[in-house]
Residue, then its C-alpha position, 0 to 999 in steps of 0.5 A: m050434810s055429805q057423810k063423815t068416814a074415819i079411818i082407824t087401824g087396829g080397829s078389829r078389837g079392844l079399844g079399836r073395835d069400840m072405837a069403830i062402833s062408837l062412831a059408826k053409833d055417830g052415823v060415821d062411815i069406818i075404814f080400819s086395819y086388822h092385824t092377821n084376823k079377819a074373821q074378826a075383823d068381819e065381825v066387826i063389820s057386821e056389828i057396823e053395818a048392822l048399825g047403817q054405816k058401811a064399813t070396811a078392813f084391810a089388812f096391816d102390820a104396824n111392824n113394818p112401815e112402809n105397810g102403813k102407805t098400803f093400808i091408805t092406798q087401799a083405804t083411799a082405793y076402796l073411797e073413790q071407788e065408794n063415793g068417787n073421791p078417796n077422800f076422807d074425814f078422821l085418822v085414830n092412831n090406834a094399832g100397837t101392842g106392848t112389851f114388858n121388860l126392865v130397861a136392864d133385859t130390853s133387847e134392841s130388837q124389842f125396843d125396835e119393835m116398840m118404836n117401828i109401831h107405836l112410833k115409825s107406823v103413826y108417823f108415816i100413815t099420818q103422813a100418806a094420809l095427810p093429801f087426803i083428810n078433808k078441810g076440818g078433819r080430824i087426827v086423833n092419836i093414842s098414847s098412854g098413861l103410861a106417858r105421865f106415870s111411870l110403872p117399871g117393865m113398860s118403859a120403852y112402850a112409854i118412850m115412843k108414847g110420849a114422842v106421840e105426844v110430842f108428835t101430835r102437837y107438831l100435827a096441830k100446829e101444821l095442819g091448823e092452816r087447813k083446819i084439822t085438829a090433832n088431838v092424843i087420848a091417853p088411855g090408863a090401864i084397860a082390861t084387855d089382850f094388850a101385853g097379855g091380858s095382864n090387867k085382867d089378872e084379879k090381882k093386878a086388877a084390885m091394886i089398879a083399882s086401889i089407885t084409881a079414883l073411881g076405883r076400877v080397872g078400865e074397861a074398852e068401851d070405856i074409852g071410844g067414846t072419847v074418840a068420838f067426842l073428839c071427832s064430833d062437832k062438839a069438839g071443833w076448839i079442842n086442838g093440841q090437847r092430850i087426854e088422859v081416860s084413865g078414870g083418876m089413875l095415880v092422881 
């Protein structure tokens, strides 16, 4: 069996870190992006190498969609050097951040930032990666529970995530001939540093727990296993689907 490789954007912390570790535990080599914190990225590389897998990381600013092409070029050049082949198996579009503003208060620059990070960069990094994804590969995009339910202040972010869900279905349709699946996972509220770490606030966490069937706020470790599953042989017949990973939030 040939060695599998995953490329993950935003893999140095939070959900992306857990995705990278979960895939590495399944025997997958990892290439991931980080925004600015190289020391944090190096820690994740060490964790993955301790699991017996190869790992490397490159800087990527998702607010500059052109930067995504550079990241894919760096990643495929690294694979060519390491393996004699630039191709890889799994693309996970995870990089992101949040903004909290009511519709009445959202500036055009804030809207554009959400569009660049969560939609435009996802679209064009995927486009740049397509020639290098092996037959039978997998694309996993990250949406949000906020594309299904609405909490005030998250409109610009949620709009882009809704668009990513539509994009994922088109990928599934267009890449079927290459046996590449495309699915989207939609995390619920997770206690990470995302959007200022507000989900770690005790009062907000209690509110989230009260509207979640499993009775708690999510943790980063709740998400990575789903990505690893979608990239496994067990999930080969799942395609064009949205899987919400929220513990039953607002069901």
